[in-house]
N, C-alpha and C positions, 0 to 999 in steps of 0.2 A: 343749348338751353330749350328746346324743346324736350328734347331727354327729362330735363329737372322740373318742368311745368309737369309735362306727364308726371315723374313720378310722383311730388305733391298732389296732383288731383287721385292718383290711386292712393297714398297714404290717409289724403282727406277721408273718400269712401270708407276706406279699410275702418277709421277709428269711428266713422259715425255707424258701420254696422256693427264694431265691438258695442259700445257703446246702447247701441238698441239690443244686442240682446243679454246686456245688465240688465239693461230696465225688463225686459221682460224674466227673467231669474228671479231677478227681485221682486219684482210687483205680480209676479201670475206665479212664476214655476213653484216658486218656495215659499207665496205667501197665501193664496188659494187651496180647497183641494181640486184632485184633476175632473170631478164634473163638472166644475165650475168656469174651466178652461173655456172651452165653446162660448157662454155668454160672454166673459171676460174679454175675447177678441169682438165679438161683435159688436162689445158695448164701448172697447174702447176707440174704434175710428173706424171708419168701411175699408174695405179692401183697397189701396193703390196700387193702381196697375204698371206702374215703375218703381213702387217697394213692396215686398212681402216680409214676413216675416211668421213664421209659424214656429212649434213643437215636435220634434220627431221622437220615435222611438228607437230604442237600443239599434233595431236592426234597418234605419233609415225611413221610415214610411210614418205617414203623418198622425198626429195625434189631434191636432187643434192647427189653425180655424179648419172649418169645415170644408170651404170652400175648394181646400187641398188635398181631401180627405178622399180624390179618386184614383181610380188604378191609372190612367193617364201621367199622373207626374210619379214620375219612379227620380230619384232624389239620390243617386249615386254616386253624384262628380268625387272631386279629389278632395274635399273639404270635408262631403261628408264622410270619408272611408276615412279620414285622417281625426275625424272627431268618436267613429267608432273605437279607433284604435285609443282614444282617452286624451287626446292631445286636439289643441284648435286646428282648426283649418280656413284657410283663405287661401282664391284662387278667385283667378281672371279668365275671361273668354268663355264662360261655359252655356253654352246654348241649350235652351230647352223653353217650352211656352209657358206663356199664363193662363193666368184661368179659365182664357175666353180661348185657348187653342195657340195662339198668334205666337210663334216661336220669336224669342230674340236672344241678344247675347248679355253675360248679366257679369255681375259681379258678388261673390256671395263670400261669406263668412257660415261657420259653421262650431259653436262651443258644448264643450260636452260638460253634463252637469250630474247634478246625482239628487235625487231627495227619497229620504225615506230606505234606502239601501237600493232604488231602484236608476237607473241610469237614463239620460232623456239628454236629446242633442236640440238645443238652440242655432235654429236656423232659420238667416237673413240674409235677403239679396235684395240688388241695384239694378236699375237698371242702366247699362252701360253706355248708350246710348249719347245721353245727355251730355255726359264725361268727352264723348267723341266727337259731340258735334264741337264742343266747347274747344276741345284743340283744334279743331279744323279751323274755324274763325282765328285762333289766336294764328295758327300757322299762315293763314290768309293775310293776318296784318304785318306778321312779322314783314314777309316776304313784300308785301307791297310799301314799308317801310324802308329797306332793303334798296328795292330800285329805285325810289326818290332819294334816299343818302346818296347812290352810286350815281344817279344822273347829277346830282347837284356838284357833285366829285368830281365828275368829269366838266363841269362847268367850269367848275374855281380852277381845274388843274388849266386847262384849255387859257381859262385869263392869266392865267400868274407864271404860267411856262415859260414866255420866254423872260421876263423879268426874275426868276428864282429859280428857275429849274436848271437852266442854258450854264449859268457859274456853277454850281451847285456839281452838276456832270463834269463841268469842266476838273475841280475840284474832286472829283471821284476819278476821274483819268489820271489827273497828278498821282493821287495820294497810289494809285496799283504801281504807274511809273517808281515811284519812290518803293514800292517794297519791291518791283524786281529789279532795283538797284540803282535805275536814274534820278540822282540828284543833283544835275544840272541844269534841267530845266527848269522857264523861270514862265510863270501864267500872268498876262496882261491885265491888272488892276481896271476898270470899266465903270466902275462908281465910286462914291464916298460914302455909300451906305454901310449897313452893318457884313451885306457880302464882298464889299471891297476891301474894308475893314480886316473880315476873314482873309482875302486872297492875300491882303500883305502880310497878313500873320501866318501865314502860310508859307507864303515865300522866302520871311525869315526864318523858317522854322527849319525848311529843306536848306538852306544853306547855313546854319548850326548844325544840323545834323549832318551834311556831308563832309565840312571839317572833323566832326568831330567822330565820324567813322575812317577818313582818311588817316588821324592822329592814331584811331585803334590801329586799324592795319599795319601802319610803320612799327607801332608798338608790336602786336604780333611778330610781324616777321622779323625784329630783332629778337623780341623772344625765342620765336624757333627757331633764328639763324643760330642763337647763342648756347641752346638746348643741343642742338644737333651738333653741335661742333665742341660741344665739353666733354673731355676723356672722363669724366664720372658720368654712369647712367644713372637716368633717371625717369622714373614710372610713376604715374598717374593713376590714380583709382575712383571713381565716383563713390559716392555712400552707399550705395547696394552693391560695390565692390564689382562693377566692371570699368576696364580698363579705357583711360579718355586720354593718353598722351605715354609715349615711347621713344626715346631716341636713339639713335644707332648707334651709341656705348652699350645700350641697354642688352640689345641683339646680339651682340659682339661678345661682352662681357659673360654674359649667361649661356652664351656657346648654343643658342637654338637654332635655326635654323635658315629663319625669317622671320619678320614683323609680324606676318599670318600665323605663325604658330604661337610668338610671344602673346598676340590677340585671343590666342582660344586661352589663357589663362588668366580667369579670373582671379581676384584678393584671395578669394577663401581656397586655390589653389594654390597659389603663392604663396600666403603666407608659412604653413609648414615647409617648402621646397629653401627659405631664406634664412629658417631658422627662429622665427617669430611669432610658433605657436599657432593656434587654429581659431584665436579668437581675434575679430575686429579688433585693433587698438584703441584705445583714449586718451592715449599720453603717447608721447616720443619714445617708443623702444627702438634697442641696438642689440646687433648681433654678427659674427662672422663665420663665416662658411667657408667650405674648400670645394669649389668647381673644376673636375681632374686635376688638373698643377697648379692651378690659379687660387688665392685665397683672395677673399671679398668683404670687405668690415659695410655693413647693410644699416641702413637708420630709415627706420618710417616713421611719419609724424602724421598726426589728422590735422586738417584745417577746418577750421569754423565758421560758420556765417555770423553776422551780426548778435544776432539772438542767443551765439553762443551754440547753436547744433551743430553734430558733426557734418559736412559738405563732400568731402573728399578724403583721401590717402596721399600722399605723396611718397615714395621711396627714391631712395638715393644711394646707387652699389659703389663702391671705391674700393679700386684695383690696389691690394698692400700684396701684392705678394712678392715683390722686391722689398718691402720693406722688413718683411715677415722672415724673406729669406735672409737678409743681412742680419735681422735680429739673432736670428739662430745661430748665424755663420759666427758673430761676436761672440756668442755664447761659447758654442762648440771652442776659438779660437781661444777663450781665456781658459775653459777646460782645457786645454791641452798643452798650453803653456804652461800653465799649474804642473800636471801631467810628466811634462818633460821636464819641469827644474826642479820638481820633486823629485823625480826617481834617481839622480847622481847626487844631490843633496841628503837623501837619504845615506845613499852607499860612503858617500865622501863623512859624513857624521859617522857612520857605525865604524868606519876603519880608522878614524883618529881617536873614539874612544876607546877601540880593541888596543890602540897604540898608547896611547894615556896608562891604560891599565895595566901596561907590562911587554905588549908584545914589540913594541920598542928595543928591549934588549934583545932581542931575538932578530943579529942583522939581517937576514936571509928572507925572513917573514916583513920586516918593516921595510924594506928596500922596496918589497914585491906590494906591499898595501901602500906606499907612498908610491908606484907607478899605476896604481890602479885611479889615485888619488888624482894626479897627474893629469891622467886621460879624461876623468869624469869631467876635471874641471874644464882643459881646454875643447870638448863637448859642449860644457856649459857657455864657455868664451864665444866658440861658433856660435851657436844657439843665439845667445844676445846679439852677435854681431850681422847673424841674418835678419835679427829681429829688428835692429837699426834699419838697416837695408829696407825692409819691406815700411819702414816707417816713415823714412825720406821717401821712397816712391810714392806712396799714398798721400803725401803732404803734397807734391807735385816740387819740392824742393831737392830736386835729382840736382846735380852740378854736372850734367851730361857734355858733353865738348864733341857737336857733331863736326865730321867732317866726311868728305870727300872719298871712299875706300872700297879698294877693288874685296868682293867676297872672298875670290879664289885663295888671296894670301893670307887673310882670318880662318876661312877655313885650313890651313895648310899648318899655321901656326896652333892651333887649336886641336891638331893632329899631333905633331908636335911633342904638344904638353902632353898628352896621353897615352904616348908609344911605351913609355915606360910601364905603365900599370897595366898595359895590351900585355906586354911582353912578360909580366909576370903571369900572367893566367895562360899564356901558350895563344892568346889571341893575335888575330892580326888585324888591322885597319886600312882599309882599302877603297879609295879617294878618286872617283871619275870625273877628270879637271875637265872644263869645260875648253872649248877650243879660243874662246874671246874671252876680255875681261868682264867684270861682274858689277858694274857701281851702282854703290846707293850712298844715301846719306847717316851716316852711323858715327856712334862711338864707341871709337874701337874697343877699347878696354871692357865695356859690357859686352858685345859682342861674344866677345872671346868668352868672357864669363858665362853667358848663356850656351855656347858652344860645346866648352869644356866640362861645363855639369852635364847634359845631357849625352855627349860624349863617354864622360865618367859612368855615368847611369847604364847606360847600353853596355862596358865591361862589366861594371859590379854586377850584374841580372843577366848576363849570358853565362854559359857553362865554358868551361877550360876550351884551346884550342876551336875554338868557334871564330867566324868573321864578321865585322860589321864594317858594311859598308856606305860611305858617300858620296851624293850626287848632287852636282848643283843643275836645278832646270831652270824656263823661264814662259811666261805666257807674257801677254798685250803693256798687263800693269807692273807683274811680279817677278824675280828671281826667287824659288824655292831652293831650298838646302835640306834634302832627306837624308837621313840618319837612322839606318837601319840596319835591327840585330835580328839573331835569330835565338832568343833567351828563350823565357818562361813565358812572354807577350803577359796581358792586361786582360781580365776578364771586362765581359763589354758592362756591367753593371759598375765597376769600378774606374773605367776608362772615363766616366763622364764626370768623374769628383779628383781626378791625379792631380789638377792644377791650383785643389784648393789646398789654403794651408795646412798643413802640419798632417796631410793624408796620406796615408801610405796605405799602399796595398798587401803588404805583408808587413804589418809594425816588428814582430819582432828580429824577423830579418833586417828588417832596413837598416832599426838600431844596430846590430850587430856587424854593420858593416860602415857604421858609422855617421848614417844621416840623420838630418833634424826634421824633413821632411817639410821645408822651408825652398828647396832649390826650384823644384818648379815652378813654385807662385813668385817665385822671385824671375825665374823667365820670362815668366808670361808678363808682367808688369815691366819687365825690361821691354821686350817686343810690342804690348801698346804702346809704352811711351816713344816708340819710334815710327809709330804709325804703322806697322805691320801685326802680324799674328801669329802661333803657335798652334799646333792642331796634331793627335794624335790616332793612330791606326790602329789597333792591335787586336789579335786572337789568344787566346790562352790555350800554353804550350806551340804558337806559331810565329812568335816574336814580335818586334814592335820597331813603327815607322813614325819618328818622332819629323814632322815637316814645320822648317820658318820660314816665314814668306818676309818677304824685303820690298818696298818699292823701291823702282826701277832711277835712274836717275842719267841723263843721255848728259856726256861730257863730249863735248868740243875740243879739236885739237887745235892750237894756237897756231897754227900753218895754216889756218882755212884764211 
């Protein structure tokens, strides 16, 4: 406030000096010849000790009035220097003597003017002492007023402290407790006035707020539990792209090391990784990406405030690996079925057309053609039979009749069924029998079907005069039938897919041997239906080991 008053006083003094300078310029310097300037200053008014006005030449020496045309007066302050440079100058705190030789502090103003091509300086100054005295008086008055107001305030505070301040202090402490999370405490109501009503309202507000916070906390815990136990990954970002939430599935699905790594991924960095472009979306967008061996469906949706402004983004990730692989398998299955049926049909159609065109008359050729047609028809029939078998297994409509059987007897029966095929190639099937029976619950015919399929594969894909070894091992839960051959073996890349439908390691050789490509797929389905499994271990050129896993069944003697 004092600074504003001082500035106002200074501005008032400056304006007075400016008006004086303009008046001297218009009434004396521009209106009278130079030789009359001295007389005009003398006639204008007597010299005032607190206010001086004069005309200087361009070098700063006094021309009029006569009282200042004295070497003791050297006007070279900042204002004069500015005027000599051609600009108006204003300065404060300039110390110089008056015409009596007494030094004062002055407020000065110098204005550069021109007459008849000659430059002059109109210099006016006023004593700063009156203004300083006014400011001192004002400061004293303000301080006294403040002291009086302070004393009155202290007296009033002492009077009303017990009636007003005490309840307010209690409310203040209660507000701090509420801010710290303590919403259970209740303030006593000590009066029926406005303070008492305020206390009652405050207690009611605390009660309602406590219930609301409890409800929100319960809902938050529910949402947190739901989000963190979702199989879908959920990631939330604020409008500026910083991460606000991510559930456990997000870290697992995106295969980051931990949540701290995910927190370092802003939305700007995450969008390109998820195939959503580089710009923040303004509406829901979708994409699909592959992360290592997984396929992920991505959906990013912005959410808005009531005013329609985007407040953040929610990204939902779904693992569609299983669906994608099933879809790919379905497409490949349809393509394989079409291919497997088209090949024999093309052969049959070609031979039938040849016979109709006249080859029927050549008895020997006709017989060869008909034998080929019969072979291809049987192959198609076998393929259709296997497809129907797989369809029944897939639909869980299999007519399995389970019973407790001895695996040793089933293996012997399968070896006997395949012995003729092995003898034709000069191969030997060697069975290492366990000393005790191996009981499991199974459909006898179906297990025999699996064993015959695998043993016959070992015979087909092993060179002549080799050995095929069978053994039965056990652990705490399973009996394991191992079938090992020393044939061509299976490459590591092919080993992972041999149980897929229509998958053949060597397609041309498999068809030449009469295979449909469904045998191992059927075997896997049968073993899965029995609660067991089938595994393979092989290397290219080192042979193959197929292992069938059967659940143990404990059989108690009737004599016990």
